[in-house]
C-alpha positions as CSV (number, residue, x, y, z in Angstrom):
1,M,-18.6,9.8,-4.3
2,H,-14.8,10.5,-4.3
3,L,-12.7,9.0,-1.5
4,F,-9.6,10.2,0.3
5,Y,-7.2,8.5,2.6
6,T,-6.7,10.6,5.7
7,P,-4.6,8.7,8.3
8,D,-4.1,11.7,10.5
9,I,-7.8,12.7,10.9
10,D,-9.1,13.1,14.5
11,P,-12.7,11.6,14.7
12,K,-13.5,14.0,17.6
13,L,-13.0,17.1,15.5
14,S,-15.7,18.6,13.3
15,Q,-13.4,19.8,10.5
16,Y,-10.5,18.4,8.5
17,F,-7.9,20.1,6.2
18,L,-6.7,18.2,3.2
19,N,-3.0,18.4,2.6
20,E,-1.7,20.3,-0.4
21,E,-1.4,17.3,-2.6
22,E,-4.9,16.0,-1.9
23,S,-6.3,19.6,-2.0
24,K,-4.9,20.0,-5.5
25,H,-6.3,16.7,-6.6
26,C,-9.7,17.5,-5.1
27,V,-10.0,21.0,-6.7
28,R,-7.9,20.9,-9.9
29,V,-8.3,17.3,-11.0
30,L,-11.7,16.2,-9.6
31,R,-13.1,19.7,-10.0
32,L,-15.0,19.4,-6.7
33,A,-16.5,22.6,-5.3
34,V,-18.1,24.0,-2.1
35,N,-20.9,21.8,-0.7
36,D,-19.8,18.7,-2.6
37,E,-19.5,15.6,-0.4
38,V,-16.6,13.2,-0.2
39,Q,-15.7,10.0,1.7
40,L,-12.7,9.7,4.0
41,I,-11.0,6.6,5.5
42,D,-8.4,6.8,8.2
43,G,-6.9,3.3,7.9
44,R,-7.9,2.6,11.5
45,G,-11.5,1.6,10.9
46,G,-13.0,5.1,10.6
47,F,-15.2,6.0,7.7
48,Y,-16.3,9.6,7.2
49,I,-18.7,11.6,5.1
50,A,-17.5,15.2,4.7
51,R,-18.7,18.3,2.9
52,I,-16.4,20.8,1.3
53,K,-16.5,24.2,3.1
54,D,-13.6,25.9,1.2
55,A,-12.3,24.4,-2.1
56,H,-8.8,25.8,-1.9
57,P,-6.2,24.1,-4.1
58,K,-3.6,24.2,-1.3
59,R,-5.7,23.7,1.8
60,T,-9.3,22.4,1.2
61,I,-11.4,22.6,4.3
62,L,-13.9,19.9,5.0
63,D,-16.8,19.8,7.4
64,I,-17.3,16.3,8.9
65,V,-20.9,15.2,8.4
66,S,-20.8,11.7,9.8
67,V,-18.4,9.3,11.4
68,T,-18.6,5.5,11.4
69,A,-16.2,3.6,13.6
70,D,-15.1,0.0,12.8
71,H,-16.5,0.3,9.3
72,N,-17.0,-3.1,7.8
73,K,-14.8,-4.7,10.4
74,R,-14.3,-8.4,9.7
75,N,-15.0,-11.1,12.3
76,H,-11.4,-12.5,12.2
77,Y,-7.8,-11.4,12.0
78,L,-5.6,-12.6,9.2
79,H,-1.8,-12.4,9.1
80,I,0.0,-13.9,6.1
81,A,3.8,-14.2,6.0
82,V,5.1,-14.7,2.5
83,A,8.5,-15.0,0.9
84,P,9.0,-12.1,-1.6
85,T,8.9,-13.4,-5.1
86,K,11.9,-13.1,-7.5
87,N,9.7,-11.0,-9.8
88,I,8.5,-8.3,-7.4
89,E,5.5,-7.5,-9.6
90,R,4.0,-10.8,-8.5
91,L,4.3,-9.8,-4.8
92,E,2.8,-6.5,-5.7
93,W,-0.1,-8.3,-7.3
94,F,-0.7,-10.4,-4.2
95,L,-0.7,-7.3,-1.9
96,E,-3.2,-5.5,-4.1
97,K,-5.6,-8.4,-4.4
98,A,-5.3,-9.5,-0.7
99,T,-6.1,-6.0,0.4
100,E,-9.2,-6.0,-1.8
101,I,-10.3,-9.3,-0.4
102,G,-9.4,-8.6,3.2
103,I,-6.2,-9.0,5.2
104,D,-4.9,-7.4,8.4
105,E,-1.1,-8.0,8.4
106,I,1.6,-9.1,6.0
107,S,5.1,-10.1,6.8
108,L,7.9,-10.7,4.3
109,I,10.0,-13.7,5.2
110,I,13.4,-14.7,3.9
111,C,13.8,-18.5,3.6
112,Q,16.7,-20.7,2.8
113,R,15.5,-21.0,-0.8
114,S,14.5,-17.4,-1.3
115,E,15.9,-15.8,-4.4
116,R,14.9,-12.2,-3.4
117,K,16.3,-11.0,-0.1
118,E,14.9,-7.5,0.0
119,A,11.8,-5.4,-0.9
120,R,11.0,-1.7,-0.9
121,V,8.4,-1.5,1.9
122,D,7.5,2.1,1.0
123,R,6.5,1.2,-2.5
124,L,4.6,-1.8,-1.4
125,N,2.7,0.2,1.1
126,R,1.6,2.6,-1.6
127,I,0.2,-0.3,-3.5
128,I,-1.7,-1.4,-0.4
129,T,-3.0,2.1,0.2
130,S,-4.2,2.3,-3.4
131,A,-6.0,-1.0,-3.2
132,M,-7.6,-0.1,0.2
133,K,-9.0,3.1,-1.4
134,Q,-10.2,1.3,-4.5
135,S,-12.1,-1.3,-2.4
136,I,-13.3,1.2,0.2
137,K,-11.7,-0.6,3.1
138,A,-11.4,1.5,6.3
139,Y,-8.5,-0.6,7.7
140,H,-5.0,-0.3,6.3
141,P,-3.2,-3.6,6.4
142,V,0.1,-3.6,8.3
143,L,3.1,-4.4,6.2
144,N,6.2,-5.6,8.1
145,G,9.7,-5.4,6.6
146,V,11.8,-8.5,5.6
147,I,12.8,-10.9,8.4
148,A,14.6,-14.2,8.4
149,F,12.1,-17.1,8.7
150,N,13.9,-18.6,11.7
151,K,13.6,-15.3,13.5
152,F,10.0,-14.9,12.4
153,L,9.1,-18.3,14.0
154,D,10.2,-17.0,17.4
155,K,7.7,-14.1,17.3
156,P,4.6,-14.7,19.5
157,F,1.2,-15.0,17.9
158,D,-2.0,-15.4,19.9
159,G,-4.0,-17.5,17.4
160,Q,-3.9,-20.4,15.0
161,K,-0.7,-20.8,13.0
162,F,-0.5,-22.7,9.7
163,I,2.3,-23.6,7.3
164,A,1.4,-24.4,3.7
165,H,4.0,-26.5,1.9
166,C,4.4,-29.0,-0.9
167,D,6.5,-31.6,0.9
168,E,5.4,-35.0,2.0
169,G,3.8,-35.6,5.4
170,D,0.4,-35.2,7.1
171,K,-1.4,-32.0,6.0
172,Q,-5.0,-30.9,6.4
173,E,-7.2,-28.6,4.4
174,L,-7.7,-25.3,6.0
175,R,-11.5,-25.7,6.1
176,T,-11.2,-28.8,8.3
177,T,-8.9,-27.3,10.9
178,I,-9.6,-23.6,11.1
179,H,-11.5,-22.2,14.1
180,L,-14.0,-19.6,12.9
181,K,-13.9,-15.9,14.0
182,E,-10.4,-16.1,15.4
183,K,-6.8,-15.0,14.6
184,Y,-4.8,-16.8,11.9
185,L,-1.2,-16.7,10.8
186,I,-0.4,-18.5,7.6
187,V,3.1,-18.8,6.2
188,I,3.8,-19.3,2.5
189,G,7.3,-20.2,1.2
190,P,9.4,-19.1,-1.8
191,E,9.3,-20.5,-5.3
192,G,11.4,-23.5,-4.2
193,D,9.2,-24.1,-1.2
194,F,10.3,-24.4,2.4
195,T,13.1,-26.8,3.2
196,P,12.4,-29.9,5.3
197,D,14.3,-28.2,8.2
198,E,12.1,-25.1,8.0
199,I,8.9,-27.2,8.0
200,T,10.1,-29.1,11.0
201,A,11.0,-25.9,12.8
202,A,7.6,-24.5,12.1
203,L,5.8,-27.6,13.3
204,N,7.9,-27.5,16.5
205,N,6.8,-23.9,17.0
206,G,3.1,-24.8,17.0
207,Y,2.3,-24.5,13.3
208,K,-0.1,-26.9,11.7
209,A,0.7,-28.2,8.2
210,I,-2.0,-27.4,5.6
211,T,-2.5,-28.1,1.9
212,L,-4.0,-25.6,-0.5
213,G,-5.1,-28.3,-3.0
214,E,-3.5,-30.7,-5.5
215,S,-2.1,-28.1,-7.9
216,R,1.4,-26.7,-7.4
217,L,0.8,-23.0,-7.0
218,R,3.1,-20.0,-7.5
219,T,4.0,-18.3,-4.2
220,E,1.7,-15.3,-4.8
221,T,-1.1,-17.6,-5.9
222,A,-0.8,-19.7,-2.8
223,A,-0.8,-16.7,-0.6
224,L,-3.9,-15.3,-2.3
225,E,-5.6,-18.7,-2.1
226,A,-5.0,-18.8,1.6
227,C,-6.3,-15.2,2.0
228,F,-9.4,-16.0,0.0
229,E,-10.1,-19.3,1.8
230,A,-9.8,-17.7,5.3
231,N,-12.2,-15.0,4.4
232,F,-14.6,-17.3,2.6
233,L,-14.8,-19.7,5.6
234,N,-15.6,-16.8,7.9
235,R,-18.4,-15.3,5.8
């Protein structure tokens, strides 16, 4: 069954009108017709089954058949803050795969050793949307714009906070320190890792130091490993 992303849908209404772009795709590309059923996701946890009432290429009308709230809602909240990679395609890869696995929020942090200082949030959001549709996720991850790491540390977070780094010092594996079914914030540094001063600042702000294994991982690999591990431990 074909799926459409409809962030403006009202779950209390019995009909929905696809916009012109989606209507054209529905009728001209997918060749869907009256009485065909489609799936809708709103990015807020709503999952819908709808039936085509009028297959118009500019304004297709759908009758809502069923609505499921909090569709496949996970039992934890995961926020990963990651430094944008020098090669933006590597960050895009992370966003795609993390969305497929399961993530709630992503922040882009600029660190002292960051080589990339900016990122196009609009383009990155489109990648997230595409991955959400492909994996039939009903929740659209929040993508925050770039922010200096020292300012990010000042932001409040009601949950466990972790910093993954390659420097010396006491570090724990995530599986030994994580509290299941809670909120997590994990920060991942740039290609050159966090500086000692940044690590100290994070620890002073309530972050726990963790290791993601013995191998030295690329930024995007480390971020995805953290995403996978948090999800796996909460299964």
